All heavy atoms as a GROMACS GRO file, in nm:
protein
  614
    1THR      N    1  10.387  11.454  10.400
    1THR     CA    2  10.457  11.473  10.272
    1THR      C    3  10.587  11.401  10.261
    1THR      O    4  10.636  11.382  10.152
    1THR     CB    5  10.477  11.627  10.244
    1THR    OG1    6  10.555  11.681  10.343
    1THR    CG2    7  10.342  11.697  10.233
    2GLU      N    8  10.651  11.369  10.374
    2GLU     CA    9  10.778  11.301  10.371
    2GLU      C   10  10.767  11.162  10.309
    2GLU      O   11  10.862  11.113  10.252
    2GLU     CB   12  10.834  11.287  10.515
    2GLU     CG   13  10.883  11.419  10.572
    2GLU     CD   14  10.946  11.397  10.706
    2GLU    OE1   15  11.013  11.296  10.725
    2GLU    OE2   16  10.937  11.492  10.788
    3LEU      N   17  10.653  11.105  10.310
    3LEU     CA   18  10.634  10.970  10.256
    3LEU      C   19  10.546  10.971  10.132
    3LEU      O   20  10.514  10.859  10.084
    3LEU     CB   21  10.575  10.880  10.363
    3LEU     CG   22  10.666  10.845  10.481
    3LEU    CD1   23  10.588  10.788  10.594
    3LEU    CD2   24  10.768  10.742  10.431
    4ALA      N   25  10.514  11.084  10.081
    4ALA     CA   26  10.422  11.093   9.965
    4ALA      C   27  10.471  11.017   9.841
    4ALA      O   28  10.394  10.971   9.760
    4ALA     CB   29  10.392  11.239   9.928
    5ASP      N   30  10.610  11.012   9.823
    5ASP     CA   31  10.662  10.934   9.707
    5ASP      C   32  10.643  10.784   9.724
    5ASP      O   33  10.653  10.715   9.629
    5ASP     CB   34  10.814  10.965   9.696
    5ASP     CG   35  10.837  11.105   9.642
    5ASP    OD1   36  10.741  11.170   9.588
    5ASP    OD2   37  10.951  11.150   9.654
    6HIS      N   38  10.619  10.741   9.846
    6HIS     CA   39  10.614  10.596   9.876
    6HIS      C   40  10.479  10.544   9.913
    6HIS      O   41  10.446  10.431   9.886
    6HIS     CB   42  10.710  10.561   9.991
    6HIS     CG   43  10.853  10.591   9.960
    6HIS    ND1   44  10.929  10.524   9.874
    6HIS    CD2   45  10.937  10.692  10.002
    6HIS    CE1   46  11.050  10.568   9.863
    6HIS    NE2   47  11.056  10.676   9.944
    7LEU      N   48  10.401  10.628   9.981
    7LEU     CA   49  10.271  10.580  10.034
    7LEU      C   50  10.154  10.666   9.988
    7LEU      O   51  10.167  10.784   9.979
    7LEU     CB   52  10.278  10.579  10.189
    7LEU     CG   53  10.380  10.491  10.254
    7LEU    CD1   54  10.381  10.511  10.403
    7LEU    CD2   55  10.356  10.347  10.225
    8ARG      N   56  10.038  10.593   9.970
    8ARG     CA   57   9.911  10.662   9.938
    8ARG      C   58   9.819  10.629  10.056
    8ARG      O   59   9.769  10.514  10.062
    8ARG     CB   60   9.858  10.617   9.814
    8ARG     CG   61   9.731  10.688   9.765
    8ARG     CD   62   9.678  10.633   9.635
    8ARG     NE   63   9.768  10.666   9.525
    8ARG     CZ   64   9.838  10.575   9.454
    8ARG    NH1   65   9.827  10.441   9.489
    8ARG    NH2   66   9.922  10.606   9.362
    9PRO      N   67   9.790  10.719  10.151
    9PRO     CA   68   9.702  10.682  10.264
    9PRO      C   69   9.562  10.645  10.216
    9PRO      O   70   9.511  10.696  10.120
    9PRO     CB   71   9.693  10.819  10.340
    9PRO     CG   72   9.812  10.903  10.295
    9PRO     CD   73   9.838  10.860  10.152
   10ILE      N   74   9.504  10.548  10.290
   10ILE     CA   75   9.366  10.511  10.268
   10ILE      C   76   9.282  10.592  10.366
   10ILE      O   77   9.308  10.586  10.488
   10ILE     CB   78   9.352  10.359  10.294
   10ILE    CG1   79   9.442  10.280  10.192
   10ILE    CG2   80   9.204  10.316  10.283
   10ILE    CD1   81   9.446  10.135  10.224
   11PRO      N   82   9.185  10.673  10.312
   11PRO     CA   83   9.108  10.758  10.404
   11PRO      C   84   9.040  10.684  10.514
   11PRO      O   85   8.987  10.571  10.494
   11PRO     CB   86   9.007  10.824  10.312
   11PRO     CG   87   9.070  10.811  10.173
   11PRO     CD   88   9.150  10.689  10.175
   12SER      N   89   9.040  10.743  10.637
   12SER     CA   90   8.974  10.684  10.753
   12SER      C   91   8.937  10.798  10.844
   12SER      O   92   9.005  10.899  10.853
   12SER     CB   93   9.070  10.589  10.823
   12SER     OG   94   9.011  10.538  10.941
   13SER      N   95   8.829  10.787  10.914
   13SER     CA   96   8.781  10.893  11.000
   13SER      C   97   8.810  10.866  11.148
   13SER      O   98   8.788  10.946  11.232
   13SER     CB   99   8.632  10.914  10.982
   13SER     OG  100   8.559  10.798  11.013
   14ALA      N  101   8.861  10.748  11.180
   14ALA     CA  102   8.884  10.707  11.323
   14ALA      C  103   8.984  10.596  11.330
   14ALA      O  104   9.017  10.531  11.231
   14ALA     CB  105   8.753  10.676  11.389
   15GLY      N  106   9.034  10.575  11.449
   15GLY     CA  107   9.123  10.458  11.471
   15GLY      C  108   9.259  10.497  11.521
   15GLY      O  109   9.290  10.613  11.539
   16LEU      N  110   9.338  10.393  11.552
   16LEU     CA  111   9.473  10.413  11.605
   16LEU      C  112   9.575  10.355  11.509
   16LEU      O  113   9.688  10.328  11.548
   16LEU     CB  114   9.481  10.348  11.739
   16LEU     CG  115   9.390  10.404  11.850
   16LEU    CD1  116   9.402  10.324  11.977
   16LEU    CD2  117   9.429  10.553  11.875
   17HIS      N  118   9.534  10.336  11.388
   17HIS     CA  119   9.624  10.288  11.275
   17HIS      C  120   9.601  10.371  11.154
   17HIS      O  121   9.488  10.425  11.135
   17HIS     CB  122   9.592  10.147  11.249
   17HIS     CG  123   9.631  10.053  11.351
   17HIS    ND1  124   9.544  10.026  11.465
   17HIS    CD2  125   9.741   9.977  11.378
   17HIS    CE1  126   9.600   9.945  11.545
   17HIS    NE2  127   9.716   9.912  11.501
   18ILE      N  128   9.701  10.374  11.064
   18ILE     CA  129   9.684  10.436  10.936
   18ILE      C  130   9.718  10.327  10.836
   18ILE      O  131   9.821  10.259  10.848
   18ILE     CB  132   9.781  10.558  10.917
   18ILE    CG1  133   9.742  10.669  11.011
   18ILE    CG2  134   9.780  10.598  10.772
   18ILE    CD1  135   9.834  10.782  11.012
   19ALA      N  136   9.633  10.307  10.737
   19ALA     CA  137   9.660  10.216  10.632
   19ALA      C  138   9.694  10.295  10.509
   19ALA      O  139   9.640  10.401  10.480
   19ALA     CB  140   9.538  10.130  10.601
   20ALA      N  141   9.792  10.245  10.431
   20ALA     CA  142   9.840  10.317  10.309
   20ALA      C  143   9.885  10.215  10.208
   20ALA      O  144   9.948  10.112  10.249
   20ALA     CB  145   9.954  10.410  10.344
   21THR      N  146   9.856  10.239  10.083
   21THR     CA  147   9.909  10.149   9.983
   21THR      C  148  10.051  10.197   9.938
   21THR      O  149  10.083  10.314   9.956
   21THR     CB  150   9.814  10.148   9.852
   21THR    OG1  151   9.794  10.286   9.808
   21THR    CG2  152   9.681  10.088   9.890
   22LEU      N  153  10.129  10.108   9.888
   22LEU     CA  154  10.263  10.137   9.849
   22LEU      C  155  10.255  10.185   9.706
   22LEU      O  156  10.192  10.122   9.618
   22LEU     CB  157  10.351  10.014   9.855
   22LEU     CG  158  10.384   9.971  10.004
   22LEU    CD1  159  10.431   9.832  10.005
   22LEU    CD2  160  10.490  10.065  10.063
   23ARG      N  161  10.324  10.287   9.674
   23ARG     CA  162  10.328  10.348   9.538
   23ARG      C  163  10.421  10.269   9.449
   23ARG      O  164  10.393  10.252   9.326
   23ARG     CB  165  10.362  10.497   9.542
   23ARG     CG  166  10.253  10.580   9.600
   23ARG     CD  167  10.294  10.728   9.592
   23ARG     NE  168  10.201  10.815   9.661
   23ARG     CZ  169  10.096  10.872   9.605
   23ARG    NH1  170  10.064  10.846   9.481
   23ARG    NH2  171  10.017  10.946   9.677
   24ARG      N  172  10.540  10.234   9.494
   24ARG     CA  173  10.642  10.177   9.412
   24ARG      C  174  10.666  10.028   9.437
   24ARG      O  175  10.696   9.957   9.346
   24ARG     CB  176  10.772  10.250   9.434
   24ARG     CG  177  10.771  10.392   9.388
   24ARG     CD  178  10.909  10.447   9.398
   24ARG     NE  179  10.910  10.583   9.449
   24ARG     CZ  180  11.012  10.650   9.485
   24ARG    NH1  181  11.131  10.592   9.478
   24ARG    NH2  182  11.002  10.773   9.526
   25HIS      N  183  10.662   9.988   9.558
   25HIS     CA  184  10.699   9.855   9.593
   25HIS      C  185  10.585   9.759   9.582
   25HIS      O  186  10.470   9.794   9.605
   25HIS     CB  187  10.754   9.853   9.740
   25HIS     CG  188  10.870   9.952   9.761
   25HIS    ND1  189  10.993   9.930   9.704
   25HIS    CD2  190  10.875  10.071   9.823
   25HIS    CE1  191  11.069  10.035   9.738
   25HIS    NE2  192  10.996  10.121   9.805
   26ARG      N  193  10.617   9.640   9.536
   26ARG     CA  194  10.513   9.541   9.514
   26ARG      C  195  10.493   9.432   9.622
   26ARG      O  196  10.399   9.368   9.637
   26ARG     CB  197  10.539   9.467   9.379
   26ARG     CG  198  10.518   9.556   9.265
   26ARG     CD  199  10.369   9.577   9.236
   26ARG     NE  200  10.340   9.706   9.181
   26ARG     CZ  201  10.243   9.780   9.213
   26ARG    NH1  202  10.159   9.746   9.308
   26ARG    NH2  203  10.222   9.900   9.153
   27ASP      N  204  10.598   9.418   9.708
   27ASP     CA  205  10.601   9.312   9.804
   27ASP      C  206  10.596   9.379   9.948
   27ASP      O  207  10.698   9.414  10.000
   27ASP     CB  208  10.726   9.226   9.792
   27ASP     CG  209  10.726   9.108   9.886
   27ASP    OD1  210  10.640   9.101   9.976
   27ASP    OD2  211  10.814   9.018   9.867
   28ASP      N  212  10.473   9.392  10.003
   28ASP     CA  213  10.462   9.460  10.132
   28ASP      C  214  10.527   9.386  10.239
   28ASP      O  215  10.585   9.445  10.336
   28ASP     CB  216  10.315   9.501  10.158
   28ASP     CG  217  10.223   9.386  10.160
   28ASP    OD1  218  10.258   9.266  10.142
   28ASP    OD2  219  10.097   9.412  10.174
   29ALA      N  220  10.534   9.250  10.234
   29ALA     CA  221  10.599   9.176  10.340
   29ALA      C  222  10.753   9.203  10.336
   29ALA      O  223  10.815   9.208  10.440
   29ALA     CB  224  10.571   9.028  10.319
   30ALA      N  225  10.812   9.223  10.220
   30ALA     CA  226  10.955   9.257  10.209
   30ALA      C  227  10.978   9.394  10.266
   30ALA      O  228  11.081   9.412  10.336
   30ALA     CB  229  10.996   9.246  10.066
   31VAL      N  230  10.888   9.486  10.243
   31VAL     CA  231  10.904   9.621  10.302
   31VAL      C  232  10.897   9.613  10.455
   31VAL      O  233  10.974   9.672  10.528
   31VAL     CB  234  10.797   9.715  10.249
   31VAL    CG1  235  10.792   9.847  10.323
   31VAL    CG2  236  10.817   9.741  10.101
   32VAL      N  237  10.802   9.531  10.507
   32VAL     CA  238  10.788   9.520  10.651
   32VAL      C  239  10.920   9.454  10.712
   32VAL      O  240  10.960   9.502  10.813
   32VAL     CB  241  10.662   9.438  10.687
   32VAL    CG1  242  10.661   9.390  10.834
   32VAL    CG2  243  10.538   9.512  10.652
   33ALA      N  244  10.973   9.359  10.646
   33ALA     CA  245  11.092   9.293  10.689
   33ALA      C  246  11.215   9.392  10.692
   33ALA      O  247  11.290   9.394  10.788
   33ALA     CB  248  11.133   9.171  10.603
   34ALA      N  249  11.222   9.474  10.591
   34ALA     CA  250  11.328   9.575  10.585
   34ALA      C  251  11.313   9.682  10.691
   34ALA      O  252  11.407   9.721  10.756
   34ALA     CB  253  11.337   9.638  10.441
   35ALA      N  254  11.189   9.720  10.708
   35ALA     CA  255  11.159   9.816  10.820
   35ALA      C  256  11.190   9.758  10.955
   35ALA      O  257  11.252   9.827  11.044
   35ALA     CB  258  11.015   9.860  10.812
   36ALA      N  259  11.160   9.632  10.979
   36ALA     CA  260  11.187   9.567  11.107
   36ALA      C  261  11.338   9.564  11.130
   36ALA      O  262  11.382   9.583  11.250
   36ALA     CB  263  11.131   9.425  11.108
   37ALA      N  264  11.417   9.543  11.027
   37ALA     CA  265  11.564   9.547  11.045
   37ALA      C  266  11.613   9.685  11.093
   37ALA      O  267  11.718   9.693  11.152
   37ALA     CB  268  11.629   9.508  10.915
   38ASP      N  269  11.531   9.788  11.060
   38ASP     CA  270  11.563   9.924  11.109
   38ASP      C  271  11.491   9.961  11.234
   38ASP      O  272  11.495  10.077  11.275
   38ASP     CB  273  11.526  10.024  10.997
   38ASP     CG  274  11.619  10.027  10.879
   38ASP    OD1  275  11.731   9.969  10.889
   38ASP    OD2  276  11.588  10.087  10.776
   39GLY      N  277  11.428   9.865  11.296
   39GLY     CA  278  11.361   9.889  11.423
   39GLY      C  279  11.220   9.952  11.411
   39GLY      O  280  11.178  10.010  11.506
   40ILE      N  281  11.162   9.939  11.296
   40ILE     CA  282  11.030   9.997  11.271
   40ILE      C  283  10.928   9.883  11.264
   40ILE      O  284  10.944   9.797  11.180
   40ILE     CB  285  11.023  10.077  11.144
   40ILE    CG1  286  11.135  10.186  11.141
   40ILE    CG2  287  10.888  10.139  11.116
   40ILE    CD1  288  11.167  10.246  11.008
   41ALA      N  289  10.826   9.887  11.347
   41ALA     CA  290  10.721   9.783  11.346
   41ALA      C  291  10.605   9.825  11.258
   41ALA      O  292  10.542   9.930  11.285
   41ALA     CB  293  10.675   9.752  11.493
   42LEU      N  294  10.573   9.743  11.160
   42LEU     CA  295  10.465   9.769  11.073
   42LEU      C  296  10.395   9.633  11.043
   42LEU      O  297  10.449   9.528  11.075
   42LEU     CB  298  10.508   9.816  10.933
   42LEU     CG  299  10.596   9.941  10.927
   42LEU    CD1  300  10.661   9.958  10.788
   42LEU    CD2  301  10.513  10.065  10.960
   43GLN      N  302  10.282   9.642  10.976
   43GLN     CA  303  10.215   9.516  10.934
   43GLN      C  304  10.185   9.528  10.781
   43GLN      O  305  10.149   9.642  10.737
   43GLN     CB  306  10.079   9.493  11.000
   43GLN     CG  307  10.093   9.473  11.156
   43GLN     CD  308  10.164   9.343  11.188
   43GLN    OE1  309  10.136   9.240  11.121
   43GLN    NE2  310  10.253   9.347  11.280
   44PRO      N  311  10.203   9.422  10.708
   44PRO     CA  312  10.167   9.428  10.561
   44PRO      C  313  10.014   9.413  10.545
   44PRO      O  314   9.952   9.335  10.616
   44PRO     CB  315  10.238   9.307  10.506
   44PRO     CG  316  10.245   9.210  10.619
   44PRO     CD  317  10.257   9.292  10.745
   45LEU      N  318   9.957   9.496  10.458
   45LEU     CA  319   9.812   9.485  10.434
   45LEU      C  320   9.780   9.342  10.384
   45LEU      O  321   9.669   9.290  10.406
   45LEU     CB  322   9.766   9.586  10.332
   45LEU     CG  323   9.749   9.732  10.382
   45LEU    CD1  324   9.694   9.818  10.271
   45LEU    CD2  325   9.668   9.736  10.506
   46SER      N  326   9.874   9.275  10.315
   46SER     CA  327   9.844   9.144  10.256
   46SER      C  328   9.814   9.044  10.369
   46SER      O  329   9.745   8.944  10.346
   46SER     CB  330   9.962   9.096  10.172
   46SER     OG  331  10.081   9.088  10.253
   47ALA      N  332   9.862   9.069  10.489
   47ALA     CA  333   9.832   8.977  10.601
   47ALA      C  334   9.686   8.976  10.638
   47ALA      O  335   9.642   8.887  10.709
   47ALA     CB  336   9.920   9.016  10.723
   48TYR      N  337   9.613   9.077  10.597
   48TYR     CA  338   9.469   9.088  10.633
   48TYR      C  339   9.377   9.050  10.522
   48TYR      O  340   9.252   9.060  10.535
   48TYR     CB  341   9.442   9.230  10.674
   48TYR     CG  342   9.517   9.264  10.803
   48TYR    CD1  343   9.641   9.332  10.795
   48TYR    CD2  344   9.472   9.234  10.930
   48TYR    CE1  345   9.713   9.362  10.903
   48TYR    CE2  346   9.544   9.262  11.044
   48TYR     CZ  347   9.666   9.330  11.029
   48TYR     OH  348   9.741   9.358  11.140
   49ALA      N  349   9.431   9.000  10.410
   49ALA     CA  350   9.348   8.957  10.298
   49ALA      C  351   9.276   8.828  10.331
   49ALA      O  352   9.333   8.736  10.381
   49ALA     CB  353   9.431   8.944  10.174
   50VAL      N  354   9.151   8.819  10.294
   50VAL     CA  355   9.073   8.696  10.310
   50VAL      C  356   9.067   8.617  10.182
   50VAL      O  357   9.086   8.493  10.182
   50VAL     CB  358   8.929   8.731  10.358
   50VAL    CG1  359   8.852   8.604  10.368
   50VAL    CG2  360   8.938   8.800  10.492
   51SER      N  361   9.043   8.682  10.070
   51SER     CA  362   9.037   8.604   9.946
   51SER      C  363   9.128   8.675   9.841
   51SER      O  364   9.237   8.628   9.823
   51SER     CB  365   8.893   8.602   9.896
   51SER     OG  366   8.837   8.729   9.882
   52ALA      N  367   9.079   8.772   9.773
   52ALA     CA  368   9.163   8.839   9.671
   52ALA      C  369   9.274   8.915   9.733
   52ALA      O  370   9.262   8.974   9.840
   52ALA     CB  371   9.069   8.935   9.590
   53ALA      N  372   9.388   8.919   9.663
   53ALA     CA  373   9.503   8.992   9.712
   53ALA      C  374   9.482   9.143   9.708
   53ALA      O  375   9.438   9.191   9.605
   53ALA     CB  376   9.625   8.953   9.628
   54PRO      N  377   9.497   9.214   9.817
   54PRO     CA  378   9.484   9.354   9.815
   54PRO      C  379   9.605   9.422   9.748
   54PRO      O  380   9.709   9.357   9.728
   54PRO     CB  381   9.476   9.396   9.964
   54PRO     CG  382   9.568   9.288  10.028
   54PRO     CD  383   9.545   9.162   9.945
   55PRO      N  384   9.596   9.551   9.717
   55PRO     CA  385   9.711   9.612   9.668
   55PRO      C  386   9.819   9.620   9.779
   55PRO      O  387   9.782   9.614   9.897
   55PRO     CB  388   9.669   9.762   9.639
   55PRO     CG  389   9.530   9.768   9.685
   55PRO     CD  390   9.475   9.636   9.726
   56PRO      N  391   9.945   9.613   9.741
   56PRO     CA  392  10.047   9.612   9.848
   56PRO      C  393  10.040   9.734   9.933
   56PRO      O  394  10.018   9.847   9.876
   56PRO     CB  395  10.176   9.602   9.770
   56PRO     CG  396  10.147   9.649   9.636
   56PRO     CD  397  10.005   9.616   9.610
   57GLY      N  398  10.049   9.715  10.061
   57GLY     CA  399  10.036   9.832  10.152
   57GLY      C  400  10.086   9.803  10.291
   57GLY      O  401  10.127   9.688  10.322
   58LEU      N  402  10.078   9.902  10.376
   58LEU     CA  403  10.124   9.894  10.513
   58LEU      C  404  10.015   9.940  10.606
   58LEU      O  405   9.934  10.027  10.580
   58LEU     CB  406  10.247   9.981  10.531
   58LEU     CG  407  10.370   9.953  10.440
   58LEU    CD1  408  10.471  10.059  10.458
   58LEU    CD2  409  10.424   9.812  10.458
   59LEU      N  410  10.020   9.884  10.727
   59LEU     CA  411   9.938   9.928  10.838
   59LEU      C  412  10.034   9.982  10.943
   59LEU      O  413  10.120   9.912  10.996
   59LEU     CB  414   9.863   9.812  10.896
   59LEU     CG  415   9.751   9.842  11.002
   59LEU    CD1  416   9.644   9.935  10.941
   59LEU    CD2  417   9.694   9.717  11.052
   60LEU      N  418  10.017  10.110  10.971
   60LEU     CA  419  10.104  10.178  11.071
   60LEU      C  420  10.024  10.212  11.192
   60LEU      O  421   9.923  10.287  11.187
   60LEU     CB  422  10.158  10.310  11.012
   60LEU     CG  423  10.243  10.303  10.888
   60LEU    CD1  424  10.170  10.292  10.760
   60LEU    CD2  425  10.334  10.422  10.886
   61GLY      N  426  10.063  10.161  11.308
   61GLY     CA  427   9.995  10.186  11.433
   61GLY      C  428  10.061  10.301  11.507
   61GLY      O  429  10.187  10.312  11.500
   62TYR      N  430   9.984  10.392  11.562
   62TYR     CA  431  10.044  10.500  11.636
   62TYR      C  432   9.984  10.524  11.774
   62TYR      O  433  10.019  10.615  11.848
   62TYR     CB  434  10.030  10.627  11.554
   62TYR     CG  435   9.886  10.668  11.520
   62TYR    CD1  436   9.816  10.751  11.606
   62TYR    CD2  437   9.828  10.627  11.403
   62TYR    CE1  438   9.684  10.782  11.575
   62TYR    CE2  439   9.701  10.662  11.372
   62TYR     CZ  440   9.627  10.744  11.459
   62TYR     OH  441   9.496  10.771  11.428
   63GLY      N  442   9.890  10.442  11.819
   63GLY     CA  443   9.818  10.463  11.938
   63GLY      C  444   9.906  10.446  12.065
   63GLY      O  445   9.884  10.506  12.168
   64ALA      N  446  10.011  10.360  12.061
   64ALA     CA  447  10.097  10.335  12.174
   64ALA      C  448  10.235  10.403  12.164
   64ALA      O  449  10.326  10.364  12.236
   64ALA     CB  450  10.113  10.184  12.190
   65ILE      N  451  10.244  10.503  12.076
   65ILE     CA  452  10.381  10.566  12.054
   65ILE      C  453  10.364  10.710  12.108
   65ILE      O  454  10.269  10.779  12.077
   65ILE     CB  455  10.408  10.568  11.904
   65ILE    CG1  456  10.418  10.427  11.851
   65ILE    CG2  457  10.538  10.644  11.884
   65ILE    CD1  458  10.438  10.419  11.698
   66GLN      N  459  10.459  10.751  12.180
   66GLN     CA  460  10.469  10.888  12.229
   66GLN      C  461  10.472  10.989  12.103
   66GLN      O  462  10.546  10.955  12.010
   66GLN     CB  463  10.591  10.916  12.315
   66GLN     CG  464  10.590  10.840  12.440
   66GLN     CD  465  10.710  10.855  12.521
   66GLN    OE1  466  10.817  10.896  12.474
   66GLN    NE2  467  10.706  10.822  12.655
   67THR      N  468  10.400  11.089  12.108
   67THR     CA  469  10.389  11.180  11.991
   67THR      C  470  10.523  11.236  11.942
   67THR      O  471  10.540  11.248  11.822
   67THR     CB  472  10.286  11.296  12.018
   67THR    OG1  473  10.334  11.361  12.134
   67THR    CG2  474  10.148  11.244  12.036
   68ASP      N  475  10.613  11.255  12.036
   68ASP     CA  476  10.743  11.309  11.991
   68ASP      C  477  10.830  11.210  11.919
   68ASP      O  478  10.928  11.243  11.863
   68ASP     CB  479  10.819  11.372  12.112
   68ASP     CG  480  10.853  11.275  12.219
   68ASP    OD1  481  10.786  11.167  12.228
   68ASP    OD2  482  10.945  11.296  12.295
   69ARG      N  483  10.790  11.082  11.916
   69ARG     CA  484  10.862  10.975  11.850
   69ARG      C  485  10.802  10.948  11.708
   69ARG      O  486  10.864  10.875  11.630
   69ARG     CB  487  10.868  10.848  11.935
   69ARG     CG  488  10.942  10.870  12.065
   69ARG     CD  489  10.946  10.741  12.146
   69ARG     NE  490  11.028  10.644  12.069
   69ARG     CZ  491  11.014  10.516  12.082
   69ARG    NH1  492  10.925  10.465  12.169
   69ARG    NH2  493  11.083  10.434  12.014
   70ILE      N  494  10.686  10.997  11.679
   70ILE     CA  495  10.619  10.970  11.551
   70ILE      C  496  10.696  11.029  11.434
   70ILE      O  497  10.731  10.955  11.337
   70ILE     CB  498  10.473  11.012  11.551
   70ILE    CG1  499  10.396  10.923  11.657
   70ILE    CG2  500  10.414  11.000  11.415
   70ILE    CD1  501  10.253  10.971  11.676
   71GLY      N  502  10.733  11.154  11.440
   71GLY     CA  503  10.804  11.221  11.330
   71GLY      C  504  10.939  11.151  11.299
   71GLY      O  505  10.964  11.119  11.184
   72PRO      N  506  11.023  11.130  11.400
   72PRO     CA  507  11.147  11.058  11.369
   72PRO      C  508  11.126  10.918  11.317
   72PRO      O  509  11.200  10.875  11.229
   72PRO     CB  510  11.217  11.054  11.508
   72PRO     CG  511  11.162  11.171  11.581
   72PRO     CD  512  11.022  11.186  11.536
   73GLY      N  513  11.021  10.852  11.368
   73GLY     CA  514  10.994  10.715  11.314
   73GLY      C  515  10.952  10.718  11.169
   73GLY      O  516  10.992  10.632  11.088
   74LEU      N  517  10.872  10.817  11.128
   74LEU     CA  518  10.829  10.829  10.988
   74LEU      C  519  10.951  10.862  10.902
   74LEU      O  520  10.960  10.814  10.787
   74LEU     CB  521  10.717  10.933  10.974
   74LEU     CG  522  10.587  10.893  11.034
   74LEU    CD1  523  10.492  11.011  11.031
   74LEU    CD2  524  10.530  10.770  10.971
   75ARG      N  525  11.040  10.943  10.949
   75ARG     CA  526  11.157  10.973  10.871
   75ARG      C  527  11.249  10.849  10.856
   75ARG      O  528  11.304  10.826  10.746
   75ARG     CB  529  11.241  11.088  10.935
   75ARG     CG  530  11.172  11.226  10.909
   75ARG     CD  531  11.253  11.340  10.961
   75ARG     NE  532  11.260  11.352  11.107
   75ARG     CZ  533  11.165  11.407  11.178
   75ARG    NH1  534  11.052  11.453  11.120
   75ARG    NH2  535  11.174  11.413  11.308
   76ARG      N  536  11.257  10.767  10.960
   76ARG     CA  537  11.329  10.638  10.945
   76ARG      C  538  11.265  10.548  10.840
   76ARG      O  539  11.330  10.480  10.768
   76ARG     CB  540  11.344  10.568  11.080
   76ARG     CG  541  11.444  10.638  11.169
   76ARG     CD  542  11.463  10.583  11.305
   76ARG     NE  543  11.449  10.433  11.317
   76ARG     CZ  544  11.391  10.378  11.421
   76ARG    NH1  545  11.340  10.450  11.523
   76ARG    NH2  546  11.382  10.245  11.427
   77LEU      N  547  11.132  10.545  10.843
   77LEU     CA  548  11.060  10.467  10.747
   77LEU      C  549  11.086  10.516  10.604
   77LEU      O  550  11.110  10.440  10.513
   77LEU     CB  551  10.909  10.466  10.775
   77LEU     CG  552  10.819  10.392  10.673
   77LEU    CD1  553  10.862  10.245  10.659
   77LEU    CD2  554  10.673  10.405  10.714
   78ARG      N  555  11.082  10.649  10.587
   78ARG     CA  556  11.111  10.707  10.456
   78ARG      C  557  11.254  10.668  10.407
   78ARG      O  558  11.275  10.629  10.294
   78ARG     CB  559  11.098  10.852  10.461
   78ARG     CG  560  11.131  10.920  10.322
   78ARG     CD  561  11.178  11.065  10.329
   78ARG     NE  562  11.294  11.074  10.421
   78ARG     CZ  563  11.315  11.178  10.499
   78ARG    NH1  564  11.227  11.277  10.512
   78ARG    NH2  565  11.422  11.178  10.577
   79ASP      N  566  11.348  10.674  10.499
   79ASP     CA  567  11.490  10.636  10.466
   79ASP      C  568  11.496  10.493  10.426
   79ASP      O  569  11.567  10.458  10.332
   79ASP     CB  570  11.583  10.668  10.584
   79ASP     CG  571  11.596  10.818  10.609
   79ASP    OD1  572  11.563  10.903  10.524
   79ASP    OD2  573  11.643  10.853  10.720
   80CYS      N  574  11.423  10.409  10.498
   80CYS     CA  575  11.419  10.262  10.462
   80CYS      C  576  11.359  10.238  10.323
   80CYS      O  577  11.415  10.171  10.245
   80CYS     CB  578  11.336  10.196  10.570
   80CYS     SG  579  11.310  10.014  10.536
   81LEU      N  580  11.251  10.308  10.293
   81LEU     CA  581  11.183  10.294  10.167
   81LEU      C  582  11.268  10.352  10.050
   81LEU      O  583  11.267  10.299   9.938
   81LEU     CB  584  11.045  10.366  10.162
   81LEU     CG  585  10.942  10.292  10.249
   81LEU    CD1  586  10.819  10.384  10.271
   81LEU    CD2  587  10.898  10.156  10.183
   82ASP      N  588  11.347  10.458  10.081
   82ASP     CA  589  11.433  10.518   9.980
   82ASP      C  590  11.540  10.411   9.937
   82ASP      O  591  11.589  10.416   9.828
   82ASP     CB  592  11.502  10.644  10.033
   82ASP     CG  593  11.417  10.764  10.037
   82ASP    OD1  594  11.307  10.760   9.966
   82ASP    OD2  595  11.450  10.861  10.106
   83ARG      N  596  11.583  10.330  10.036
   83ARG     CA  597  11.689  10.231  10.007
   83ARG      C  598  11.643  10.109   9.930
   83ARG      O  599  11.720  10.043   9.869
   83ARG     CB  600  11.753  10.185  10.139
   83ARG     CG  601  11.839  10.287  10.209
   83ARG     CD  602  11.922  10.228  10.322
   83ARG     NE  603  11.843  10.151  10.419
   83ARG     CZ  604  11.784  10.201  10.526
   83ARG    NH1  605  11.799  10.332  10.551
   83ARG    NH2  606  11.718  10.128  10.609
   84LEU      N  607  11.515  10.087   9.935
   84LEU     CA  608  11.459   9.967   9.861
   84LEU      C  609  11.442   9.985   9.719
   84LEU      O  610  11.418  10.094   9.667
   84LEU     CB  611  11.328   9.927   9.927
   84LEU     CG  612  11.331   9.880  10.071
   84LEU    CD1  613  11.193   9.852  10.125
   84LEU    CD2  614  11.415   9.752  10.082
   0.00000   0.00000   0.00000
């Protein structure tokens, strides 16, 4: 819910990543760059497009992150998105 104003998760039943479309921002690469400046590693969904441009979104990996670091990382991402 901390990111509900910014992200709309794409349903998935398995995996070590979460994909979500951006609710407000149109340039997912710019969001990724801003997050990287805050020490948050993400991937833009646009990087995975083959032909038609997908809706702007993010790919968040969590498989290699200690569980106690996920909550604080998501709050940092929310703060970053609030500033954009």
